[in-house]
N, C-alpha and C positions, 0 to 999 in steps of 0.2 A: 565662709572663706572655702569650707568642703565643697561647695552647691557650685562655686567659682568653678575650684580646682577640676570636677565630673566632668563641667561644661569644657572646659578647656582640651580636657581629653577625648572629649567626645567630638568637639571641633578638627581636633589634628587628627581622627580617626579619619574623620572625611576626608579632608584633603590626603592624607593618605592613600585611602580607598581609590581618591578621583584620580592618584597620582600613577597608582595600577600597583601600589605594595598593601596589596591584602593581607599579609602577617603584620605589618607593624602596626596596621587598622587594626588586627584584632586584638591584638595584646592595648591598644589602647582605648578599644572600647568597652575592653576586661573592666581594666583601672576605675570607667567611670562609673559601672557595670558598681565594682569592688566599693567602690566611695559612693553610691546611692543607696546599697545595700544596708550598709555598715549606719546609714544615716538613719535608714526605716529602722531598723531595730534599734536603735539609741531614742529615735525620735516618736518612736511608737505612733500614738492614736494624734502625735501634732506631725508627723510628716503630712506637709504641704499636696495636696492636690497636682500642684505644679509639677512641684519634684518626682512624686511617684509616674507623672505622665511623662517625665523626662527617660526615668527608669527605664519603662515602658518599651520610648523611645530606641534608647541603647541597647536593647535584648530584641529588638526588632530590627534594627540594624545589622546588629553582632547575624542575628540568623539569616538575614541574607548575605552575609559574607559564605556562611558556612556552606548556602545553599550553593550560593556559587563555585565555591570548591568542590563541591561536590559528596559533602560531610550531609546526608539529609539527619542521620541521627541526631545531631548538636543542634543542625538547623531547625528540627521540631521540639527539640528541650527548649531554644531563644523562644520561639514564638510561640508555646505553652505561658511560658513562663512572661509573656508582651501581653497575651491576650487577658491570662487572668488579675495582670494589674487591672488593664481598661475596663475589663468588666467590673472589677473592684471598687473602680474611680464611677462607672455607669449606675451602677445602684447604691452608692454613697454619695453622688452629687445629683442625681434624680435627672430636673428638667436643666440643670445650671452646667449637665456633659455634653460640651461645646461639640459642634460640629467638626471641628478640627480632628479631636480625639478621637470621635465616633468614624471619620475617615480612617484613621491611622488604625484603628481597632479591625474596621471593614478588611482593608490592605495586610492586615497579618491574619486575617481568616484566609483568606485568596492564596496568599504565600505560605500558609502550612497548608492551606487544602492542593496546591502545586506540589509540596513536598511532599504529603500521602500519596497523591497518584505517584509520584517518581518510584515509589515504592513499590507501587502496585495496590493500593488500597481504592480504591475507586468511590465505592460508597464514602467512606470519608472523606476522600475530596468535595463529592459531592454536596456533602453535609456541610461542611466549613462554607462553600460557595455557597450553599442557601441563605448560612449565615449573615455572610457578606452584602447578597443580594436583599435581606432583609435591610438591613443596617442601612445602605445606600436608595434603597425606596424610601424608606422612613426619611432620610433627611431631603429626598426630592419631594416629597408631601409635604415637608415642615418651611421647607425653605423656597420652593414653588421657581416662581423664574428666578431668585437670588441664588439660587445652586451654583457652585463654582464649574465653568467647564471642565477643571481637572476632576472630581470628583463623577462630573455626566460620564466622563471617560472611561474613568475606573468599572464604573456599573456597567457599562458595555461593554467591555474586558471579560468584565464575571461572568457575563450570561454570554462570552464565547468560549472560554470555557468551561462552562458547563455543558452546551451544545457539543461541543468537543466529545466528553465523557461520554456522554448521552449516544451520540452517535455511536460509539464506539460500542455502549453495551447494544447499541442495537434498536435503541428509541427515536426512532427517525420521528417521528411528527414531536416529542419533546423538546428534540434535539432544535426540529426547525422551528419552534416556538420560541425557543433561546434566540437563535438566529436572528430573526424579526426584533426582537426586541432592543437586540443590538443593535442592527440597521439602520433602527427608528431610532435607536438616539442619536448616533453619529451623524446621520443625516440632517435630525431637528440643528446639531452642533453647527453641522458645516453650512447649511441655512442662516444661524443666529452669528456666527462667527466672520464668513467671511474670507478676506485674506488672514486672516488671523488664526483659521481653521489649519492646524500645527500638519506639518506633511508625516509625523509618524499616525496622526489621529486619519488622513485620509491612508495611510500603508492599512492601519488595522479596520478599517471600515471596507478596505477592497478584501480583506482576511475573511472577513464575515460575510462581504458575498462568496466567495472563494466554497469557503465551507459552507454555507446553505447552497453552492451550486453542487459538490460533491455527494451530499445528503439527498438532496434533489435525483441526483444522476442513480444514486442506488438504488433509488424507488421507480427507473423507469424512465423520470423527468427528463428526457434528455433537452427539450427545447427550452424549457425554463431554466433547466442547467446551463444553457448555452448563453440567454441571455444573463444572469448570472456572473455567470465566466466574464462575458462582456464586460458589464460594469467595473467590472476588479480589474481587467485590463487596461477600459478606460481612465480609471482614476492613478493607475501606477503611470500608465504612459504619460500623463498629465504633469505628476509628479519629476518623470524623467525630464521633460522639457523645462521646467520651472525650476528644476536645480541644477543642471546643467551637468556640470564634473562632480557636484559635490552629493551629484545622487549616490546613495550608499551601498553597497555592494549586497549588505542583504536584503534590502531593497529591490536591485538588480536581479538578483535572485528569486525576488517574490514574483515578480515578473514574469520571468523565464514560466516558474513555478504553474502562473495562470494561464501561458499557453499552452504549455504541458495538457493541462487537464483541459484547455479547449479542444485541444489536437486531438484528445482522446474522444471527446463527445462527437467532433464533426468526423473522425476514423469509424464510430460504431451507426453513424446514421449513413456511413457510404461516401461520405463527403471527403475520397482523397486527396483529391488538389488542394482542395481549402487545411484539410491536417497535415500534408504537406508543410505549407508555407507556416500554419504555426509552429510545427517541430523546427521549422527553417531557421524562424526567429528565435528560438531558444537555444538553437546552436550557437546562432550568432549572439544571444548576450552572456553565453555562460564562455564561450570560446576570450571575450572580451575579456569578461571577469579573469579568467586563466592568464591574459598576457596579460594585465593589471596589477594580481596580486603576485604572482610569482609563486615563491616560497609558501604563501598564506593563504594560496587556494585550497582550501578544505578538503578533503577526503570527500567530505559526505556528496559538495559541490561537484567536483570529480565523477565522482558517482553518477551525480542526480544527471552529469555532462555524459556520461557512456550510456545512461539509460533513453535519454534525446535520442540518438545516436541510434540506440536499437531500433526505436520506436517509428524512427522513419523509414530505418532498414525492413519494418516491417511491411510498410506501408508501398516502400520500392516493391518489394518483391512481389506481392499483392498485385501492384500492377505491369508485373513479369519484366521489369527493368534490373534485370540480376547483377550488370556490375556493378548499376549506382547503389543496390541492396546489401552486395560483398561488400563495398568500396565503407559502408556504415558500417556493418558490424564488423568490421576488422577494428575501425576507429574506436569502437564501444569497447575490444577486446584489449586493444595497444593501454587503453585508458587505463582501465581493471588489472591491467595485467602489472603497469606501473606500480597502482596501488598495493597491489599482493607483494611486490615487490621491496615497495619504502613501506611497509605495516607489519609484513613479517606474521608474529604469531597473535597480530593485534588486527588481523586481516577477518574481517566478522565472517561468522558464515550468510549472512544476506546478498552481501556484493559476492563473495565464491560463488553461490547458486546464480545469479543473475551472470556471472563469467561464462558460468557453465553454459548456459542459457544461451548466452553469444554464439558459440560455441558451436550447442546444437542448430542455430538457425542458418549460418553461413553455414555448416557442414548441410543443411537442408536443400541449399541452394546448389553446392556445388554437385551434391547427388543431383537433381533435377537437370544440371547441364551436361553433368554423363561425366565430371572428375573424378571417377571413385577415388584414387588415391588422395585428394583433398577430402572429400569428406569424410572417409576412414582418420583420416589424420584429426581433425574435428572434433568427431562423434568420441573417439579415444581420449582428447583433452578432454571433452563434455563428462562422460563418463568416471574418468580418472579426477577428478574435481569432483563428482558428488558420489563416489566409492569412497572418496577422504574422508568429506561432512557426514557420510554415514557411519563412519569407524566414529569418528572423533564424538559424534550427538550421541548415538546409541537411541536410546528412546527420545532422543529429543527429536531424532531426524521425522521431519513433517509429512503426513502422507499424499500429501500435494510434489515434493521434494522427492519420494522414492515415484511418484508416478511420471516425474519426470526424468529423473533417471530409467526406469524399465525402459518407458518412451525413447530412450537412446539408443540401449540396447536391440530393440525391433529397429529403428530405421538403420545401425550397423551395419546389423542382422540382413536389411533391406540389401544394402550394398555388396554384402557378402552372395549373398544368394544368386543379385543379379549379372557378379562377377565368375558364378559359377564353384564357387567355394562352400558347397551345402555343409558342409561338417563347423565351420567357425557360425552361417548362420543359424545351423540349429542351438549349438551352443547359445549364443545369444538370444533368441526367443525364448530357450529355457529360462534363460536369467531373468530374462522382462516376467515370464508367466510366473514361474517363484514366486514375485516380488506382488503381480497383483494378486494371486491367490492367497499373498500373506494378508493384502492388507484388506481382499474380500472377508477373510477371518476376523480382521481383526476388526473391523469396521461394522460386522454384520450388516442389518437393514439401513446403517448410515452409507452406506458404500456406494459411492453415485455414479452413476447413470455415466457419466463420462468413458471412468476408470474401467463401469463394467465391456461399456462399446470396446475400449483400447484393449483389453483382455482377448475378448471373442478375437477380435483382429491378428492379436498375436495368434492363438489358436490356427485361423485361418490358415494365416502366412506358414505357421508349422507344417499344417497339411498338405499345402501345396508344394514345400519345398519334400516332403514325404514321399509324395504321390511321385513328382519328380526321380527321383530316387529309385522308386518300384516299389518301396514300400506302403501298399495296400491300405493294410492294416493299422496300419499306424497311422496312417493318414486319413483311415475312417473316424479313427476316436479321436483326433484334433476337431477334422470336422464334426463331430458330433459332439463335443465341449462347446466351439464357435454357434452350432444352431442351440443348441438351450440354453446359453447366457442371450444371445439377439431373442428369441421366443418371450423368453421372461421378460425382457424389456417390454418387447412389444405390448405384455398383458399389462405390465405395471405401468408404461406409460400414456400407453393410447393414443391419443391425438398427439401428444407428443414424440411420438417414436420418427422420428426422424425420416425423412426422404433416405439422409445417405445410408442411414443404419436400416433400413429396409433395403436396400440395394445390397448391402454387403450380405445382410440375410439371404437374398436372391441369389446372390453369385456364390454362396457357401452352398447351399443347396444343388444347384448346379452342380459345382466342382464334386459334391458329393455324388453325384445324380453318373457322373462323368466315370468315376472308381468302382460303382455299383455296375453299372454298365460293361463296362472290362472286366470284370471278375464272374460276367454272367447271368447278373442278379437282374434281370430283365424288370420284373414288376417294381421291386423298391425302386430302381432309378428309374423308371419313369413317373411312381408317385413325387420323387426329389422333383426330376423337370417340372413337372406340374406345380408343385409348391411353389418352386421359383419364378414360373411364371405369373401367378398367382397375383404375388409380391410385388412384383414389377408394375403387372396390371393396377393395384391397390395406389401403386406410388404415379403412376399416370393419371387414375383418375383426383390424386390429389392435388398433383404440381401443376396437370392441364398441358400449357401451352409450352411450361417451361420444363418437361419431360427431356432430362438430355439426348439429344442423338447416339449418341453411345450406348446408353440404356437400352433406348428405342431398337438399337442394331442385335443384340446383345436377345435380347428378351424375342425379338423376331426372327432369331436365326436356333434359337430353341425349338418357337414354335415349328421350326420347318423340321427340326429334328423329331421332334416328336411326332409330328403329320406324317412323315417317312418312314420312322418304324410303327407307327401303327398300320398302315397300309403293308 
């Protein structure tokens, strides 16, 4: 009688959960658990394995609801109770421990691993994924061709989970191995099941190809990554055609993500036309979702749509289509500003950071077009957002975001300088320099070469502005700091010292030489001109026919100047 009542509560809990009433489902699962726990205490060793299995399942189900509600602590407690019961049954029953019980226990390990991962304990999550894999691989060895497709699907999914965690930890080789195992299982299921291969399995297979592609791309193998992205896209496009109007929004969003990743790889390979086509597909899919879902269009998907507009804007800007780039940046800004207004204090640092980046990117295009007022307005918006984040996050304000803020100050300073507002330009250069110098002190040997290059450029810009104001001594000091940084980079990077860095170094040597010459310091100025020419010559030897004509003209003009002085 009591067992039947527990079954009834459990079943009603399942129905309530299917209807979306998680709170009522939790109450019923709790009643089922209480009844069976009382029976376990009453019956002791006579408590049947079947009842114990049902008790574990009740804990497992309740844990899933807690997890869906974001209560990781309660979920972990229930998963641990379920696992403890099933592990005791495995020891008690030995060879009679059924495949279904083993499958349920493996699922409990997976879900506990997921909950641990949400709490930031990746190591413990990997251990649980490993336990689940061992159970399902044992079942695969035991059952052979009789292994149910659902269990094979579960095994493939946990391999994918393990790959994702390993990839996040920098274990690319182990991650690739996990993804390959998942792909092999799902491809075998696809061949075995034919038309019965479910859309969910197909989407999961596409996700595994996507994840493997991302890892390969991170290792620099863009060709292999593109192949995997193409496979993921082909699977999801086939699902879109198969399901028609029943194609779930989540799968549509996944398809858009696959196009984003392929677009990124194509852009990285320099195929701007193909990248634009893929970003256009992303935008079309997510705009259709926005129209379809209306108020149910999630903030995360809206942010992803804004990112796609940003990415297309980058490529359009690189191709010289300023008007189209400005339009796309404007769309990205509009979406994220709407999110900022909608979410208020819940607008997280990540979309705030990308909103600021959109303002900077649009500001850069305005600056290149000579629209100083619009550029200054956008830079001011970006700076305000990042400064607010700096105050909000304190020590959690990342070095990358600090670098972005410093570059925004430099860009605004450059516009002020072009407008003849030297005082405002110098203030912005000083802010940027202070931020990069703080990062240099904080990061020490880990200070990235790109940031060091930015810092040297800021010193150079300050030097040029000071020179324009007739402050020769201060200009020389700024040039010397820039030269010291670039020379240190040249020694540190060796062959990786980029032609652009070499050009900047040559330029600042030439500029310092001009100041010294103006002060009547002939010998040091000649030395600096010679250094500039030598750096440009070295760059030309490396670049050969790709040596930019503008650099050649500047180098040749300096050589003529040097020859004239020598005569």
